[in-house]
C-alpha positions in Angstrom: 10.7 -36.8 74.0 11.8 -40.6 73.5 14.2 -42.1 71.0 11.4 -43.2 68.6 9.8 -39.9 68.5 13.6 -38.1 68.1 14.3 -40.6 65.2 10.8 -40.4 63.5 11.0 -36.4 63.8 14.6 -36.4 62.2 13.4 -38.6 59.2 10.6 -36.2 58.9 12.8 -33.3 58.7 16.2 -34.8 57.3 14.7 -37.5 55.1 13.7 -35.8 51.6 16.6 -33.3 51.8 19.0 -36.0 52.6 17.7 -37.9 49.6 18.0 -35.1 47.0 21.4 -34.4 48.5 22.8 -38.0 48.1 21.1 -38.4 44.5 21.4 -35.1 42.7 24.2 -33.5 44.6 27.1 -35.4 46.3 27.4 -37.3 43.0 28.9 -34.5 41.3 31.7 -32.8 43.2 31.3 -29.4 41.4 27.5 -29.3 42.1 28.4 -30.1 45.8 31.3 -27.2 45.8 28.4 -25.0 44.3 25.9 -26.1 46.9 28.2 -25.4 49.8 29.1 -21.8 48.5 25.7 -21.1 47.9 24.9 -22.0 51.3 27.8 -20.0 52.7 26.2 -17.1 50.9 22.7 -17.5 52.0 23.7 -17.9 55.4 25.7 -14.2 55.3 22.4 -12.8 54.2 20.2 -14.3 56.7 22.8 -13.2 59.4 23.0 -9.9 58.1 19.3 -9.5 58.5 19.5 -11.2 61.6 21.8 -8.6 63.3 20.0 -5.8 62.2 16.7 -7.1 63.7 18.6 -8.2 66.7 19.9 -4.5 67.2 16.2 -3.1 66.7 15.1 -5.7 69.5 17.6 -4.2 71.8 16.5 -0.8 71.3 13.0 -1.7 71.6 13.7 -3.6 74.9 15.9 -0.7 76.0 12.8 1.9 75.3 10.7 -0.3 77.4 8.4 -1.6 75.1 6.8 -5.0 75.5 7.9 -7.9 73.4 5.2 -10.1 72.7 5.5 -13.7 71.4 3.8 -12.9 68.2 4.3 -9.1 67.0 5.8 -6.6 64.6 9.3 -8.2 65.8 8.2 -11.6 64.8 6.3 -10.8 61.5 9.0 -7.9 60.0 12.2 -10.0 60.5 10.5 -12.8 58.3 9.5 -10.2 55.8 12.8 -8.8 55.5 14.6 -12.1 55.1 11.9 -13.0 52.2 12.5 -9.7 50.7 16.0 -9.5 50.6 16.3 -13.0 49.1 13.6 -12.3 46.3 16.0 -8.9 45.3 18.9 -11.1 45.5 17.2 -13.8 43.3 17.7 -12.2 39.8 21.2 -11.3 40.6 22.1 -14.8 41.7 20.7 -15.8 38.2 22.5 -13.7 36.1 25.8 -14.4 37.9 25.5 -18.1 37.6 24.5 -17.7 33.8 27.8 -15.9 33.2 29.5 -18.6 35.3 28.2 -21.0 33.4 28.8 -19.7 30.0 32.7 -19.3 31.2 32.8 -22.8 32.2 31.5 -23.8 28.9 34.0 -21.8 26.9 36.7 -23.4 29.3 35.4 -26.7 28.2 35.0 -25.9 24.3 39.0 -24.7 24.6 40.0 -28.1 26.1 37.9 -30.1 23.9 35.5 -31.4 26.4 31.7 -31.4 25.6 29.4 -28.6 26.8 26.9 -28.9 29.4 23.9 -30.7 29.1 20.4 -29.7 30.1 20.5 -32.1 33.1 23.6 -30.8 34.3 22.2 -27.1 34.1 19.5 -28.2 36.1 21.5 -30.1 38.6 23.7 -26.7 39.2 20.6 -24.9 40.0 19.2 -27.5 42.3 22.5 -27.2 43.8 22.3 -23.7 44.6 18.6 -23.7 45.7 19.9 -26.7 48.0 22.5 -24.5 49.5 19.8 -21.7 50.1 17.5 -24.5 51.6 20.4 -25.7 53.8 21.3 -22.0 55.1 17.6 -21.8 56.0 17.6 -25.1 57.8 20.7 -24.8 60.0 19.5 -21.7 61.3 16.1 -23.0 61.9 17.8 -25.8 63.7 19.9 -23.5 65.9 16.8 -21.6 66.9 15.0 -24.7 67.4 17.8 -25.8 69.7 18.1 -22.4 71.7 14.2 -22.7 72.2 14.5 -26.2 73.2 17.2 -25.6 76.0 15.1 -22.8 77.4 12.0 -24.8 77.4 9.6 -22.5 75.9 8.1 -23.9 72.9 6.0 -21.3 71.1 3.1 -23.8 70.5 3.0 -25.0 74.0 0.2 -22.7 74.4 -0.9 -21.6 70.8 -0.9 -25.5 69.3 -0.8 -27.9 72.0 -2.1 -30.7 69.8 1.0 -30.9 68.1 4.8 -31.4 69.2 7.0 -28.4 68.7 9.7 -30.5 67.2 7.3 -32.2 64.8 6.4 -28.6 63.4 9.7 -27.7 63.3 10.6 -30.8 61.2 8.0 -30.3 58.7 8.7 -26.6 58.4 12.4 -27.0 58.0 12.1 -29.9 55.3 9.4 -27.7 53.6 11.6 -24.6 53.4 14.4 -26.8 52.0 12.3 -28.7 49.3 10.5 -25.5 48.4 13.8 -23.3 48.0 15.6 -26.0 46.1 13.0 -26.5 43.4 12.3 -23.0 43.4 15.7 -22.3 42.1 15.2 -24.8 39.5 12.1 -23.1 38.3 13.9 -19.7 38.2 16.4 -21.3 35.9 13.4 -22.2 33.6 11.2 -19.3 33.7 14.2 -17.2 33.4 15.5 -19.0 30.3 12.2 -19.0 28.7 11.4 -15.2 29.3 14.9 -14.4 27.8 13.9 -16.6 24.8 11.2 -14.3 23.6 12.3 -13.2 20.3 9.3 -11.2 19.0 8.7 -8.2 21.0 5.3 -7.6 18.8 3.4 -10.1 20.9 2.8 -8.4 24.2 0.8 -11.2 25.7 4.0 -13.6 25.3 6.0 -11.1 26.9 3.4 -10.6 29.6 3.3 -14.3 30.4 7.1 -14.5 30.3 7.3 -11.8 32.8 4.4 -13.2 34.8 6.3 -16.8 34.9 9.2 -15.0 36.8 7.1 -14.5 39.9 6.6 -18.3 40.3 9.4 -18.9 42.3 8.7 -15.8 44.2 5.1 -17.1 44.7 6.6 -20.3 46.2 8.9 -18.7 48.4 6.0 -16.3 49.6 3.7 -19.2 50.2 6.4 -21.2 52.5 6.9 -17.6 54.3 3.0 -17.5 54.8 2.8 -21.0 56.1 5.4 -19.8 58.6 2.9 -17.0 60.0 0.1 -19.4 60.1 1.9 -22.0 62.3 2.5 -19.0 64.9 -1.0 -18.4 65.4 -3.5 -19.9 67.7 -3.9 -23.5 66.6 -2.2 -23.0 63.2 0.4 -25.5 63.5 -2.1 -28.2 62.2 -3.2 -26.3 59.3 0.3 -25.1 58.4 1.8 -28.5 58.3 -1.1 -29.7 56.0 -0.1 -26.7 53.8 3.3 -27.3 53.9 3.1 -31.1 52.7 0.7 -29.5 49.8 3.0 -26.9 48.9 6.0 -29.3 48.9 3.9 -31.6 46.1 3.0 -28.4 44.2 6.6 -27.2 44.0 7.7 -30.5 42.5 5.0 -30.6 40.2 5.5 -27.4 39.1 9.3 -28.1 38.4 8.4 -31.3 36.5 5.9 -29.6 34.6 8.4 -26.5 33.9 11.3 -28.7 32.9 9.2 -31.0 30.4 8.0 -28.2 28.7 11.0 -26.9 28.3 12.6 -30.2 26.9 9.6 -30.2 24.2 10.4 -26.7 23.3 13.8 -27.4 22.8 13.2 -30.3 20.6 
């Protein structure tokens, strides 16, 4: 892999995340600290899952079971990561709301202005960016280990594309989707809690269904990871990844705009 390819793959994988970081997160020390704390938390969650599945893999090898490149030891860990993160999503939202409320009470006691809508959204973007960084870091480590071994999963499955290009697109997609999905989480949970008329069942159901949007975006990102592991699937998954990032950003913009109009 030449220097030009290396620079190109780096820009593809780290360009959009770096733009989000420098534009929205680094400029605020508080949001930067939140992003770092979020990254540490989600890395801990992912590592705990990895340890469990590493033990399961050792036990399977000890029993003499085959270790296929694409089998239950590939699918189940990915599903485990997805399920554990989605279970923790409401918990993270609740604790962040409590922390934000405490921060506002402290600001009022010191005669400082309350947080604006934009500042609240930046906080949620920082938390989502931390989750995206956790995924990207672990994916990068896995890529480095794989490259040292000289065994690329798509050498036989998808020789049309470079492994590192597929890895860069997947890593960028996961970061962008998880970052903006957390913004979507704040909007849909806030709009759901704002339903004051319990008699309108359709309104309540609609608010509850909206809470599944972040889960759906995350699930779509996981699904594209499965597709990239299939025979010739890297090309399809790369196209789907680009479309998924565009859809996530569009949904975030649309929901935030609707929330702003409702507040007016």
